[in-house]
PALUM-503657 format. One record per residue (C-alpha): residue in one letter; x negated, y, z negated. Coordinates in Angstrom, 3 decimals, m for minus. Last residue first. Example, Ala and Ser with C-alpha at 12.3 -4.5 7.8 and 13.67 -1.06 7.14 Angstrom:
// PALUM-503657
S m13.670 m1.060 m7.140
A m12.300 m4.500 m7.800
END
This chain:
// PALUM-503657
T 35.088 m2.012 44.332
A 32.785 m0.795 41.570
S 29.026 m0.740 42.037
L 25.784 m0.309 40.123
V 27.098 0.629 36.691
E 24.140 1.654 34.568
A 22.019 0.471 31.655
G 18.927 2.398 30.610
R 16.180 3.971 32.655
S 12.553 2.881 32.499
A 9.468 3.347 30.329
E 6.731 1.448 32.121
V 5.799 m2.177 32.552
E 2.912 m4.259 33.876
Y 3.933 m7.878 33.463
F 1.745 m10.893 32.705
T 2.596 m14.582 32.345
P 0.694 m16.879 30.004
A m0.804 m20.245 31.013
D 0.209 m23.090 28.698
H m2.001 m23.448 25.641
G m4.894 m25.879 25.248
N m7.206 m23.456 23.455
D m9.617 m23.050 26.375
A m6.667 m22.550 28.728
F m5.225 m19.787 26.557
A m8.613 m18.097 26.313
A m9.015 m18.274 30.098
A m5.611 m16.657 30.648
V m6.475 m13.915 28.152
G m9.794 m13.245 29.891
N m8.302 m13.186 33.383
R m5.544 m10.796 32.361
I m7.978 m8.580 30.440
R m10.517 m8.393 33.275
E m7.776 m7.683 35.800
L m6.341 m4.933 33.612
L m9.638 m3.184 32.923
D m9.234 m0.359 35.462
S m5.811 0.445 34.024
P m7.243 1.118 30.579
A m5.125 m0.960 28.199
L m2.262 m0.633 25.762
A m1.510 m4.305 25.115
I 1.843 m5.927 24.482
A 2.468 m9.385 23.047
S 5.331 m11.598 24.092
G 7.591 m14.411 22.926
G 6.731 m16.666 20.024
F 7.764 m16.687 16.362
G 8.337 m12.929 16.686
G 11.373 m10.689 16.595
G 10.159 m8.414 19.352
T 6.671 m7.261 20.213
M 3.344 m8.801 19.229
R 0.523 m6.322 19.087
A m2.311 m4.844 21.093
G m4.707 m1.921 20.884
L m7.053 0.206 22.966
A m7.478 m2.753 25.317
G m11.143 m3.396 26.122
L m11.777 m7.135 26.259
A m11.754 m7.626 22.479
T m8.356 m5.928 22.307
A m6.860 m8.248 24.924
T m8.381 m11.280 23.206
G m6.950 m10.382 19.808
A m3.448 m9.647 21.072
A m3.182 m12.777 23.214
L m4.798 m15.056 20.629
D m2.604 m13.774 17.812
L 0.496 m14.219 19.968
E m0.550 m17.777 20.871
P m1.345 m18.675 17.269
C 2.071 m17.483 15.983
S 3.425 m14.224 14.561
V 6.372 m13.775 12.211
E 4.540 m13.861 8.872
Y 5.819 m10.527 7.565
D 2.699 m9.779 5.515
D m0.114 m11.453 7.476
R 0.977 m11.633 11.111
L 3.416 m8.725 11.161
S 0.888 m6.626 9.246
E m1.928 m7.581 11.605
H 0.252 m6.777 14.597
S 1.089 m3.350 13.217
A m2.597 m2.628 12.607
T m3.279 m3.457 16.261
M m0.547 m1.086 17.397
L m1.870 1.651 15.107
T m5.337 1.339 16.647
G m3.808 1.691 20.109
A m1.976 4.865 19.161
T m5.173 6.288 17.711
Q m6.985 5.578 20.975
W m4.105 7.199 22.824
H m4.430 10.576 21.128
D m2.358 12.342 23.786
A m1.050 14.737 21.095
A 2.580 13.615 21.490
V 1.419 10.002 21.641
A m0.504 10.362 18.380
D 2.372 12.077 16.562
V 4.816 9.341 17.595
Y 2.289 6.706 16.519
A 1.762 8.317 13.102
R 5.481 8.325 12.340
V 5.828 4.709 13.491
R 2.771 3.676 11.465
A 4.314 5.068 8.267
Q 7.431 2.944 8.757
E 5.186 m0.037 9.453
T 3.418 0.489 6.124
F 6.639 0.443 4.103
V 8.288 m2.431 5.994
H 5.135 m4.533 5.892
R 4.710 m3.941 2.162
A 8.311 m5.025 1.579
R 7.727 m8.362 3.288
R 4.520 m8.887 1.308
G 6.259 m8.149 m1.990
I 9.048 m10.609 m1.206
R 6.501 m13.348 m0.401
G 4.362 m13.037 m3.479
G 3.933 m10.124 m5.813
P 6.661 m8.564 m7.911
L 7.604 m5.059 m6.792
G 6.035 m2.085 m8.543
E 3.651 m1.270 m5.707
I 6.606 m0.951 m3.346
Q 8.383 1.368 m5.749
D 5.263 3.503 m6.186
A 4.829 3.798 m2.424
T 8.422 4.977 m2.083
A 11.301 2.888 m0.746
S 13.465 4.340 2.050
A 12.557 1.529 4.459
L 14.115 m0.990 2.054
H 17.593 0.339 2.723
Q 20.377 0.576 0.160
I 18.249 1.089 m2.917
G 18.356 m0.506 m6.379
L 14.726 m1.655 m6.292
H 15.589 m5.330 m6.819
K 18.431 m4.968 m4.314
A 16.020 m3.547 m1.744
A 13.606 m6.453 m2.298
S 16.386 m9.023 m1.984
E 17.638 m7.371 1.205
C 14.118 m7.582 2.581
D 13.864 m11.291 1.836
A 17.297 m11.866 3.411
R 16.160 m10.152 6.600
R 13.088 m12.357 6.759
A 15.260 m15.451 6.255
A 17.643 m14.362 9.016
Y 14.745 m14.221 11.476
A 13.590 m17.698 10.408
G 17.112 m19.131 10.708
D 17.110 m20.990 14.025
V 19.098 m18.264 15.826
L 15.889 m16.392 16.547
A 14.909 m18.974 19.144
H 11.427 m18.170 20.432
S 10.026 m19.645 23.603
V 6.251 m19.827 23.668
R 5.552 m18.710 27.240
T 2.901 m16.350 25.819
D 4.385 m13.465 27.805
I 1.644 m10.839 27.878
V 3.126 m7.412 28.574
L 0.655 m4.767 29.739
L 1.242 m1.077 29.078
T m1.097 0.729 31.438
L m3.591 3.521 30.809
G m5.268 6.105 33.020
A m4.285 8.973 30.714
D m1.352 10.075 32.885
S m0.498 6.366 33.138
P 0.289 6.436 29.409
D 3.693 7.969 30.135
F 5.842 8.190 27.018
P 7.901 11.290 26.304
V 9.751 10.765 22.993
P 13.549 10.872 23.210
T 15.265 11.156 19.803
R 18.139 8.899 18.765
S 19.884 9.302 15.403
D 21.726 6.494 13.612
D 21.154 8.134 10.173
A 19.168 5.407 8.403
F 18.598 3.487 11.630
D 16.339 6.166 13.063
L 15.621 5.330 16.692
L 12.763 7.097 18.432
L 13.533 6.262 22.040
A 10.607 6.046 24.448
A 10.548 8.228 27.497
G 9.646 8.167 31.181
A 13.004 6.825 32.292
D 15.712 7.254 29.685
A 17.053 4.640 27.265
Y 20.632 4.665 25.940
L 22.299 1.339 26.799
S 19.326 m1.030 26.700
T 17.713 0.809 23.800
T 20.833 0.700 21.643
Q 21.324 m3.005 22.375
D 17.756 m3.867 21.416
M 17.640 m1.765 18.255
G 20.935 m3.114 16.891
G 19.800 m4.819 13.678
T 20.340 m8.365 14.845
P 21.720 m10.986 12.441
V 21.625 m13.872 14.986
G 24.715 m16.129 14.797
V 25.999 m16.203 18.357
Y 29.578 m15.068 17.705
E 29.267 m12.840 14.651
T 25.766 m11.422 14.902
E 25.204 m11.428 18.650
A 28.699 m10.447 19.753
R 28.966 m7.953 16.902
V 25.801 m6.221 18.104
C 27.240 m6.106 21.624
A 30.478 m4.564 20.379
Q 28.553 m2.007 18.327
V 26.472 m0.990 21.327
L 29.637 m0.728 23.429
E 31.159 1.600 20.844
S 28.109 3.847 21.007
R 28.278 3.770 24.794
S 31.840 5.036 24.567
R 34.780 2.729 25.245
G 37.308 3.812 27.855
L 38.712 0.327 28.359
G 39.262 0.885 32.082
L 39.358 m2.839 32.776
L 36.548 m2.944 35.333
D 34.537 m0.116 33.748
N 34.473 m1.570 30.229
V 33.956 m5.063 31.670
A 30.880 m3.941 33.607
L 29.351 m2.070 30.662
A 30.007 m4.945 28.247
V 28.610 m7.576 30.627
S 25.425 m5.599 31.301
C 25.051 m4.850 27.582
E 25.389 m8.462 26.434
L 22.977 m9.836 29.012
A 20.431 m7.093 28.351
A 20.812 m7.742 24.614
S 20.054 m11.446 25.120
S 17.094 m10.791 27.432
S 15.518 m8.707 24.693
L 11.875 m8.788 25.796
G 10.810 m11.347 23.180
A 9.927 m13.879 25.866
G 12.811 m16.257 25.163
I 14.271 m15.898 28.656
P 12.206 m14.035 31.253
L 14.015 m10.993 32.652
D 14.518 m11.181 36.427
S 18.272 m11.595 36.031
T 21.488 m12.625 37.754
I 24.798 m13.200 35.967
T 28.260 m13.882 37.374
V 31.355 m13.305 35.215
H 34.873 m14.293 36.306
L 37.604 m12.842 34.132
P 40.717 m13.952 32.263
E 42.455 m11.057 30.444
T 42.114 m11.348 26.661
V 39.529 m8.639 26.038
E 39.235 m7.621 22.402
L 35.913 m5.854 23.056
A 34.280 m8.050 20.399
A 35.907 m11.109 21.969
L 34.645 m10.259 25.446
V 31.166 m9.576 24.071
G 31.141 m12.899 22.197
T 32.337 m14.740 25.297
V 29.345 m13.392 27.199
Y 26.787 m14.044 24.452
A 28.203 m17.533 23.881
T 27.744 m18.214 27.619
W 23.970 m18.383 27.103
G 24.144 m21.513 24.958
P 21.741 m23.634 26.981
T 19.992 m21.634 29.712
E 21.138 m21.889 33.322
A 19.286 m19.415 35.483
S 21.316 m17.995 38.390
S 24.242 m17.692 36.015
R 27.940 m18.473 36.188
C 30.766 m17.760 33.747
R 34.452 m18.560 34.216
T 37.526 m17.173 32.463
R 40.675 m18.889 33.705
G 43.905 m17.640 35.298
D 42.940 m18.769 38.788
A 42.403 m15.428 40.513
S 40.258 m14.012 37.715
R 39.424 m10.326 37.791
T 35.810 m9.749 38.682
V 32.636 m9.161 36.680
T 29.168 m8.881 38.173
A 26.500 m8.817 35.498
T 22.937 m7.740 36.257
T 20.004 m8.414 33.953
A 16.846 m6.317 33.890
L 13.099 m5.972 34.209
D 11.982 m2.355 34.669
I 11.497 m1.789 30.956
A 13.495 0.067 28.301
I 11.286 1.647 25.680
P 11.232 1.073 21.935
L 10.104 3.245 19.007
S 11.595 1.992 15.750
R 12.566 3.782 12.559
G 13.803 2.449 9.230
G 17.122 1.379 7.746
N 15.901 m2.150 7.024
Y 18.004 m3.721 9.787
D 16.147 m1.632 12.351
L 12.731 m1.971 10.741
H 11.831 m5.454 11.922
E 9.125 m4.055 14.210
G 8.396 m0.322 14.314
I 5.990 m0.075 17.230
L 6.078 m0.065 21.031
N 9.233 m2.152 21.173
V 9.573 m3.496 24.688
R 13.019 m3.627 26.219
G 15.203 m5.480 28.667
P 17.285 m3.552 31.131
A 21.052 m3.499 31.796
R 22.648 m3.597 35.262
A 26.360 m3.381 35.990
S 28.448 m4.856 38.811
V 32.190 m4.230 38.920
A 34.954 m6.071 40.796
T 38.702 m5.470 41.118
P 38.505 m1.721 40.545
L 41.147 0.224 38.589
M 43.441 2.657 40.386
END
């Protein structure tokens, strides 16, 4: 007998390194975090689909209706959303919303979809119904992550490899700095970066830009397209080096790679902003091993790999730098690699 109400929880994510590589057929290394969205879905008693949220954000229902459409659900449902994930912070609140709804609906209606199929439905919801050409990293992380591990995602062959990630053993903390600059990836800047990369791949005659060789990258015309391709090539190399560094407990190397990633995203991919640059630069100057923007960019959050005994100094210093530069006060979260989406209750 099928339940009449199901609640499911799906986490946000932080990408440790490997930004804008998912849609380029490269590798990314995200973790799920202990901030999440919960969807409670019930069968409708009034013949209408209704959506409610504890935090009303314009346009959020498109993600819900997109998931229902992608799952080919026609039965009217009531969907209630609660969340402690900040909206627009680059922590994948949209994917958490999609995945919590998809998991709850799948269980409520007995659809029998696999997690892989749910990922694809959530990606379709965002690309086809919301209008953001996501590469699938966020949805895959939310549905597949394990506690205490990052996920090495290879978008060339769709493989997932757990990578143990627990910097606390080395006296380190992963600090999220939410700049409070809301990013809206639907505005076209994200799509423009993807189009640049597709142009570079087409010029080289390859399917995915991440598979390009150093000689191919060097042979591209200069200018904007060349810079985009250079980021993809160097970021792919940084992902490999970061995985090796973490496995060997070489945390200083990992931090240096994070900073290099930020510089590439700032200079070659041009998806940073003054607040992200200030957060990452200040955190590093105050003792973090490294820092970088995380997520699609144009606002949102930076992450810093920092000695735990320096956290207060870094938080205070970043907040002071923001105030000195006339920016709104940032918000800080200490996060760790957490479990993926799960059904909480079915009644």
